[in-house]
Residue, then its C-alpha position, 0 to 999 in steps of 0.5 A: m493435287q497434282r499441278r501441271r507446269s505447262s499451260p492448258r491447250g498450249r496457251p503460254f500466257l496462261a502459264l504466266w498468269r497461273g504463277f504470277g509472282a510465285a516461284a515454280l515450287e510455290a505454284q505447284q505445292p499444295m495450299p491450305g484451302d485446296e480441299i474446299l474445291t476438290s475438282p477445280i478446272g484451273q488454279v492460279t497462284h499469286a504471290c508477293t514478298i513483303q519485308a515485314p513480320p506477320e504481326r505487322i501484315w495481319p492487321w492490314l489483311v483482316q480489314t480488307g473488303q468493301g466499306r472497310a479498307g478496300f482491297y489495296s489496289d495501287a492503281r487509281w484506274w482499277d479503283a475507278c473501274v470497281d467503283f463504276y461496276y459497284r454502282v451498276l450492280a446496285r442500280e441493277q438491284g434497284n438499290t441506291p448506287e453504292r460507291y467503292t469505298h476504301r480507307d487503306d491508310e491506317v489500321v482500324a481497330d473496329w475492323q480487326d474482328l474477322d473470324v471463320g464464317s465472317v463475310i467480306r463484302d466485295g460489292p453492294p449488299g446482295t452481290a459479291y462477297y467472300v466467306v472466311r473458311a479457315m483462319t489462324p491469326q498471323q498465319l493463314l486466311v482462307t476465303f471462299t466465294d461462289t458469288h463473283l463469277p455470275l457478276l462478271v457476265p452480262r445480266p441475261l447470262r448470269s443464271t447460266v454461270h456458276g463458279e467457285v473460288t478459294d483465296v488464301g492469304l498465307m504467311l510463310g515464315s515472316v515475309s511471304l503472302g500467297a493467294r490462290 
């Protein structure tokens, strides 16, 4: 897929957002999972460098998700926002409010069982989640969701909103992670 370096409709902030943390070449190169969404209306490449070999990063990556290690936010205010929204979603469904839970201070052996087809929860049951579409241990984790976008708009509009997202946890060499 051909990527444009310029921002759509002259919005320079979108160009920055589309390549957050990624070098220009990283933001433009094809990524695993691009074939899942054949005609995306936009793409974003986020990247970070972690000074550790893949075998040290992988156990932390595969245990992400609600009720597991969480999503490794380093901002308490963001965790509080997510917690509030999880409780709102649970109440909307008539369920007992579920708090955003995370245990991100250790690798948990019971959470290392991720496979293609596994579901990674990102909210109370019946709301947002990712599905693992491709995985090569210590190299690649591709997830897909079509459940998130409708939950980001007010409830009366949800039936009119549809969208799909592919995320890639990609380890290049021994120090890079990328997400799109």
